[in-house]
Backbone as ProteinMPNN parsed JSONL, in Angstrom:
{"seq_chain_A": "MPNETASPSPPSGNPNDLGPDGEIPLQLQLRHRGKNTFNKLDHQEKSMRVALTTATYEGTLHVTNPDALRTLLTTGIGQGRAYGCGLLTLARLPEPTQSDGKALR", "coords_chain_A": {"N_chain_A": [[157.387, -114.472, -86.622], [153.937, -113.488, -87.96], [153.706, -114.901, -91.363], [151.948, -113.009, -94.731], [150.328, -113.731, -96.949], [148.768, -112.093, -99.845], [146.538, -112.026, -102.988], [144.837, -110.492, -105.236], [141.545, -111.617, -105.867], [138.968, -112.662, -108.622], [135.865, -111.981, -108.316], [133.809, -114.841, -106.415], [131.596, -115.56, -106.416], [128.442, -115.364, -108.495], [126.05, -113.897, -109.797], [124.043, -115.301, -111.243], [124.096, -117.331, -110.363], [122.755, -120.633, -108.866], [121.217, -120.828, -105.454], [121.817, -123.001, -102.661], [119.289, -123.897, -102.227], [118.103, -123.692, -104.347], [116.809, -121.428, -105.495], [117.846, -119.304, -104.369], [119.96, -116.445, -105.467], [123.453, -116.536, -105.381], [125.397, -113.99, -103.876], [128.347, -112.92, -103.469], [132.026, -111.994, -103.092], [134.768, -113.025, -103.323], [137.368, -111.014, -101.213], [139.818, -110.765, -100.008], [142.386, -112.923, -99.582], [144.528, -114.438, -97.473], [147.937, -116.145, -95.59], [148.862, -117.051, -92.659], [151.532, -118.103, -90.641], [153.008, -119.288, -87.65], [154.873, -120.132, -84.949], [154.082, -122.376, -82.049], [153.895, -123.536, -78.279], [153.418, -127.0, -77.71], [151.595, -129.225, -75.909], [153.543, -130.624, -74.475], [155.459, -129.16, -74.468], [156.679, -128.196, -76.597], [157.944, -127.148, -80.018], [155.95, -126.333, -82.458], [154.401, -125.607, -85.713], [151.823, -123.926, -87.287], [149.3, -122.999, -89.47], [147.463, -120.348, -90.763], [144.762, -120.2, -92.334], [143.061, -117.264, -94.238], [140.599, -115.26, -95.05], [138.476, -112.723, -96.771], [135.172, -112.464, -97.241], [132.542, -110.589, -99.161], [129.117, -109.47, -99.681], [125.526, -111.048, -99.992], [123.316, -111.527, -97.442], [120.611, -113.764, -97.043], [118.434, -114.667, -93.971], [117.316, -117.036, -92.572], [117.159, -118.024, -90.381], [116.904, -117.105, -87.1], [118.583, -117.57, -84.866], [120.349, -119.753, -85.476], [121.869, -118.072, -86.72], [122.714, -115.808, -84.626], [123.738, -117.68, -82.823], [126.457, -117.691, -84.166], [127.272, -116.059, -84.712], [127.935, -114.754, -82.36], [129.686, -116.819, -81.673], [131.589, -117.833, -83.627], [133.2, -118.966, -86.115], [134.381, -121.993, -87.534], [138.177, -123.718, -87.647], [139.769, -122.386, -87.042], [138.875, -120.223, -84.593], [140.352, -120.12, -82.124], [142.655, -118.424, -82.563], [141.422, -115.855, -82.913], [139.829, -116.147, -85.544], [137.401, -116.483, -88.085], [135.519, -114.912, -86.943], [132.589, -112.674, -87.652], [131.197, -110.41, -89.139], [128.533, -108.652, -89.981], [126.186, -106.136, -91.45], [123.322, -104.449, -91.834], [121.315, -103.737, -94.863], [120.928, -100.844, -96.951], [117.418, -99.513, -96.906], [115.708, -99.882, -99.587], [115.109, -96.623, -101.833], [112.704, -94.043, -103.075], [112.117, -91.728, -105.572], [112.008, -89.456, -104.618], [112.338, -89.922, -101.777], [111.831, -91.75, -99.799], [110.885, -94.461, -98.141], [110.573, -97.574, -100.24], [109.438, -99.663, -98.748]], "CA_chain_A": [[156.636, -113.378, -86.973], [153.225, -114.129, -89.107], [153.83, -114.165, -92.595], [150.569, -113.466, -95.14], [150.665, -113.592, -98.892], [147.411, -111.923, -100.614], [146.414, -111.299, -104.33], [143.341, -109.948, -105.694], [141.153, -112.48, -106.635], [137.997, -112.192, -109.253], [134.578, -112.69, -107.368], [133.792, -116.7, -106.494], [130.064, -116.396, -106.968], [128.114, -115.432, -109.999], [124.709, -113.602, -109.645], [123.099, -116.296, -111.948], [124.395, -119.369, -109.94], [121.891, -120.191, -108.033], [121.803, -121.35, -104.066], [121.323, -124.37, -102.133], [117.776, -124.23, -102.472], [117.565, -123.818, -106.415], [116.203, -120.437, -105.815], [118.051, -117.834, -104.114], [121.146, -115.994, -105.878], [125.0, -116.249, -104.182], [125.995, -112.842, -104.689], [129.534, -113.376, -102.788], [132.985, -111.896, -103.737], [136.285, -113.489, -101.963], [137.615, -109.729, -101.17], [141.42, -110.897, -99.736], [143.198, -114.317, -99.053], [145.969, -114.794, -96.385], [148.035, -117.11, -95.121], [149.499, -116.875, -91.174], [152.089, -119.283, -90.24], [153.469, -119.076, -86.99], [155.255, -121.33, -84.107], [153.749, -122.31, -80.792], [154.472, -124.575, -77.923], [152.468, -127.63, -78.303], [150.681, -129.741, -74.483], [154.609, -131.131, -74.049], [156.526, -127.827, -74.692], [157.186, -128.617, -78.432], [157.42, -126.182, -80.797], [154.781, -126.967, -83.331], [154.332, -124.802, -86.618], [150.466, -123.775, -87.209], [149.106, -122.022, -90.525], [146.142, -120.337, -90.796], [144.54, -119.663, -94.162], [142.826, -116.093, -93.597], [139.598, -115.47, -96.165], [137.437, -112.047, -95.966], [133.64, -112.455, -98.542], [131.556, -109.748, -99.055], [127.531, -110.661, -100.264], [124.693, -110.56, -99.19], [122.415, -112.818, -97.044], [119.569, -114.066, -96.341], [118.865, -114.881, -92.746], [116.447, -117.922, -92.29], [117.067, -118.816, -88.897], [117.767, -115.94, -86.533], [118.823, -118.345, -83.945], [121.356, -120.156, -85.741], [122.921, -116.768, -87.131], [122.798, -115.774, -83.273], [125.289, -118.51, -82.716], [127.397, -118.166, -85.639], [127.924, -114.471, -84.39], [128.743, -115.221, -80.941], [130.541, -118.045, -81.03], [132.343, -117.618, -84.811], [133.024, -120.185, -87.43], [135.934, -122.979, -87.809], [138.905, -124.184, -86.687], [141.016, -121.072, -86.375], [139.029, -119.482, -83.822], [140.984, -120.251, -81.551], [143.336, -117.637, -82.749], [140.685, -114.596, -83.456], [139.622, -116.133, -87.071], [136.247, -117.032, -87.954], [134.268, -113.469, -86.806], [131.656, -112.63, -88.59], [130.738, -109.058, -89.3], [126.886, -107.925, -90.578], [125.635, -105.005, -91.749], [121.88, -103.999, -92.479], [121.517, -103.3, -96.612], [120.155, -99.628, -96.49], [116.062, -99.635, -97.06], [115.485, -98.75, -101.069], [114.123, -95.254, -101.343], [112.386, -93.982, -104.022], [113.248, -90.45, -105.602], [111.581, -88.654, -103.544], [113.819, -90.581, -100.647], [111.016, -92.193, -99.06], [111.491, -95.907, -98.295], [109.956, -98.064, -101.0], [108.487, -100.937, -97.95]], "C_chain_A": [[155.839, -114.072, -88.102], [153.703, -113.875, -90.294], [152.016, -114.389, -93.094], [150.735, -113.132, -96.231], [148.921, -113.209, -98.907], [147.618, -111.676, -102.024], [145.091, -110.743, -104.505], [142.639, -111.245, -106.163], [139.472, -112.088, -107.787], [136.461, -112.855, -108.326], [133.92, -114.371, -107.365], [132.242, -116.823, -106.339], [129.664, -115.122, -108.217], [126.479, -114.962, -109.813], [123.866, -114.699, -110.263], [123.333, -117.471, -111.54], [123.276, -119.329, -108.626], [122.43, -121.011, -106.554], [121.156, -122.786, -103.451], [119.649, -125.496, -101.864], [117.43, -124.148, -103.428], [117.216, -122.102, -106.375], [116.898, -118.891, -104.972], [119.623, -117.394, -104.808], [122.291, -115.638, -105.205], [125.205, -114.76, -104.869], [127.632, -112.712, -103.381], [130.604, -112.913, -103.623], [134.177, -112.086, -102.44], [136.933, -112.132, -102.268], [139.599, -110.064, -100.556], [141.301, -112.385, -98.79], [143.849, -114.357, -98.894], [146.314, -115.947, -96.001], [149.281, -116.665, -94.122], [150.043, -118.101, -90.864], [152.984, -118.246, -88.879], [153.874, -120.122, -85.742], [154.567, -121.349, -82.331], [153.94, -123.507, -79.973], [152.825, -125.645, -77.699], [152.351, -127.862, -75.791], [152.562, -129.939, -73.461], [155.857, -130.456, -74.203], [157.388, -127.851, -75.656], [157.093, -127.732, -78.985], [156.747, -126.737, -81.617], [154.421, -125.438, -84.548], [152.645, -124.933, -86.938], [150.373, -122.451, -87.967], [147.437, -122.011, -90.587], [145.634, -119.336, -92.031], [142.918, -118.668, -93.486], [141.344, -115.509, -95.007], [138.52, -113.998, -95.541], [136.291, -111.745, -97.77], [133.355, -111.01, -98.088], [130.281, -110.299, -99.705], [126.898, -110.107, -99.373], [123.81, -111.892, -99.073], [121.362, -112.629, -96.376], [118.82, -114.98, -94.859], [117.029, -115.643, -92.633], [116.009, -118.454, -90.953], [117.946, -117.98, -87.894], [118.644, -116.339, -85.298], [120.285, -118.805, -84.414], [122.717, -119.239, -86.173], [123.237, -116.254, -85.66], [124.037, -116.597, -82.948], [126.381, -118.327, -83.084], [128.17, -116.299, -85.317], [128.413, -114.256, -82.912], [129.922, -115.825, -80.581], [131.674, -117.963, -82.616], [131.902, -118.893, -85.304], [134.646, -121.217, -87.477], [136.53, -122.983, -87.157], [139.716, -123.172, -86.137], [140.628, -119.613, -85.429], [139.203, -118.957, -82.226], [141.877, -118.724, -81.373], [142.879, -116.398, -83.4], [140.359, -114.57, -85.12], [138.032, -116.769, -86.86], [135.368, -116.646, -87.337], [133.68, -113.302, -87.877], [131.099, -111.342, -88.291], [129.812, -108.167, -90.167], [126.593, -106.587, -90.278], [124.249, -104.88, -92.215], [122.101, -103.456, -93.615], [120.465, -102.067, -96.051], [118.698, -100.203, -97.393], [116.715, -98.902, -98.835], [114.217, -98.11, -100.852], [113.68, -95.301, -102.857], [112.798, -92.576, -104.242], [112.777, -89.16, -104.981], [112.21, -88.926, -102.192], [113.088, -91.028, -99.858], [110.812, -93.364, -99.001], [109.95, -96.579, -98.896], [108.805, -99.618, -100.061], [107.517, -99.919, -97.173]], "O_chain_A": [[156.317, -114.846, -88.932], [154.156, -112.749, -90.504], [151.151, -115.117, -92.608], [151.37, -112.11, -96.489], [148.046, -113.778, -98.255], [148.682, -111.182, -102.397], [144.358, -110.659, -103.519], [143.302, -111.951, -106.923], [138.94, -111.02, -107.484], [136.249, -113.981, -107.877], [133.62, -114.925, -108.422], [131.671, -117.9, -106.17], [130.409, -114.251, -108.666], [125.689, -115.896, -109.682], [122.856, -114.974, -109.616], [122.959, -118.512, -112.079], [123.03, -118.463, -107.786], [123.503, -121.596, -106.404], [120.166, -123.404, -103.843], [119.208, -126.616, -101.606], [116.28, -124.531, -103.643], [117.438, -121.534, -107.445], [116.461, -117.742, -105.042], [120.503, -118.217, -104.557], [122.322, -114.628, -104.502], [125.175, -114.485, -106.069], [127.342, -112.205, -102.298], [130.503, -113.194, -104.817], [134.377, -111.619, -101.319], [137.128, -111.905, -103.462], [140.466, -109.287, -100.956], [140.593, -112.774, -97.862], [144.599, -114.367, -99.869], [145.49, -116.86, -95.939], [150.33, -116.132, -94.484], [149.341, -119.108, -90.78], [153.414, -117.095, -88.954], [153.051, -121.025, -85.587], [154.637, -120.376, -81.581], [154.146, -124.556, -80.582], [151.657, -125.272, -77.585], [152.742, -127.163, -74.857], [152.799, -129.579, -72.308], [156.99, -130.93, -74.118], [158.591, -127.594, -75.618], [156.083, -127.091, -78.693], [156.906, -127.958, -81.589], [154.221, -124.326, -84.059], [152.171, -126.064, -86.83], [150.855, -121.356, -87.678], [146.566, -122.879, -90.525], [145.976, -118.23, -92.451], [142.057, -119.06, -92.699], [141.849, -115.604, -96.125], [137.957, -113.971, -94.446], [136.527, -111.172, -98.833], [133.736, -110.417, -97.078], [130.286, -111.416, -100.222], [127.125, -109.289, -98.481], [123.58, -112.815, -99.855], [121.071, -111.811, -95.502], [118.81, -116.199, -95.032], [115.95, -115.05, -92.622], [115.002, -119.042, -90.558], [119.17, -118.018, -87.775], [119.365, -115.495, -84.766], [121.288, -118.347, -83.867], [123.927, -119.447, -86.077], [124.457, -116.341, -85.522], [125.173, -116.135, -82.844], [127.357, -118.729, -82.45], [129.197, -115.712, -85.659], [129.331, -113.5, -82.594], [130.785, -115.621, -79.726], [132.843, -118.119, -82.263], [130.909, -119.601, -85.136], [135.801, -120.792, -87.432], [136.275, -122.539, -86.038], [140.226, -123.128, -85.017], [141.252, -118.557, -85.326], [138.695, -118.102, -81.501], [141.827, -118.027, -80.359], [143.568, -115.831, -84.249], [140.487, -113.595, -85.862], [137.579, -117.333, -85.864], [134.43, -117.366, -86.994], [134.096, -113.685, -88.97], [130.534, -111.172, -87.21], [130.169, -107.222, -90.872], [126.696, -106.007, -89.198], [124.129, -105.403, -93.323], [123.03, -102.649, -93.662], [119.593, -102.135, -95.185], [118.752, -101.049, -98.286], [117.544, -98.055, -99.169], [113.136, -98.369, -100.323], [114.027, -96.142, -103.686], [113.609, -92.052, -103.479], [113.302, -88.047, -104.982], [112.587, -87.948, -101.547], [113.548, -90.806, -98.738], [110.386, -93.702, -100.106], [108.804, -96.396, -98.486], [107.873, -100.276, -100.524], [106.628, -100.351, -96.439]]}, "name": "protein", "num_of_chains": 1, "seq": "MPNETASPSPPSGNPNDLGPDGEIPLQLQLRHRGKNTFNKLDHQEKSMRVALTTATYEGTLHVTNPDALRTLLTTGIGQGRAYGCGLLTLARLPEPTQSDGKALR"}
């Protein structure tokens, strides 16, 4: 049976922090972190313990390479992919609007 622990966490990013290029502010918060452990059989039918650490982040992303993002969305990230981890869910931010409801762009 999987075990999971979680505790609330403060934001892991600060809007004043700079991204790797020195220009883009990071806007990222850790929403949930957990650890799941379970047993599975290896290729020699011996029981082995598997531990997966999971995390849910919420933030903003500026896409500079759509092809790389498409690959990540279809293949996932990290070593836990075989266990259903490493999946990404993205949503487009709503368009900013003026007071009359018209889009600013």
